[in-house]
C-alpha positions, -999 to +999 in steps of 0.1 A: +002-002-002+011+034-009-003+067-001+017+094-019+011+131-007+018+165-032+009+201-032+028+211+002+050+242-004+053+281+013+023+304+009+016+338+023-008+342+052-043+344+034-030+324+004-045+288-010-029+253-013-046+220-025-030+188-012-037+157-030-029+122-017-030+091-046-034+060-029-023+025-042-023-008-036-058-009-015-096-009-019-098+030-022-135+034-016-137+007+016-114+034+035-122+064+054-096+087+040-081+119+065-057+144+068-032+150+097-009+178+109+025+180+128+039+212+136+077+212+153+073+194+189+036+194+185+018+156+186+000+148+150-036+162+149-062+152+129-076+180+107-099+167+085-120+129+077-141+120+048-159+088+055-158+057+031-197+053+032-217+084+020-189+110+021-195+124+054-169+147+068-153+165+098-131+192+105-112+200+136-123+235+149-090+256+136-098+248+100-140+248+095-146+271+073-112+274+056-103+240+047-123+215+025-119+178+024-129+155-005-123+122-026-123+110-058-127+069-059-121+068-093-086+083-090-081+068-055-073+104-044-079+125-016-079+164-015-076+192+012-083+222-001-068+252+018-077+288+019-073+318+040-042+300+055-027+310+089+008+312+099-001+283+126-014+262+100+027+257+092+034+216+098+037+185+078+004+172+064+000+135+063-027+117+045-042+091+065-062+056+054-083+040+080-108+007+069-139-004+097-115-038+099-088-015+113-060-016+083-043+020+086-019+035+063+006+066+065+018+088+037+053+104+040+039+139+045+042+169+027+056+200+042+034+234+042+047+266+053+029+297+059+051+326+059+054+363+049 
């Protein structure tokens, strides 16, 4: 199983980025897909999740109204659209795939830096 994130980079405060996570080696539609972030010296935190069935979404309070998670099961890809970025959003962003049977996979992470 591979999860490959892309789309990170340096952006000014107030800017936008779109992260992508391409999955392979698993039945993508069976998995709840999530984005986590981890800032230096801090624990990894859940940012957003989209369920495998029904596509229900949930977000951390800190990103509600600014970030949108979506998935394309035909492309085995999950996205995170990040708008109105703030310096405190700076972190490594990780993609996670979790099945109801307890299988759990992580990507290698992509750096997002919000700075002027």
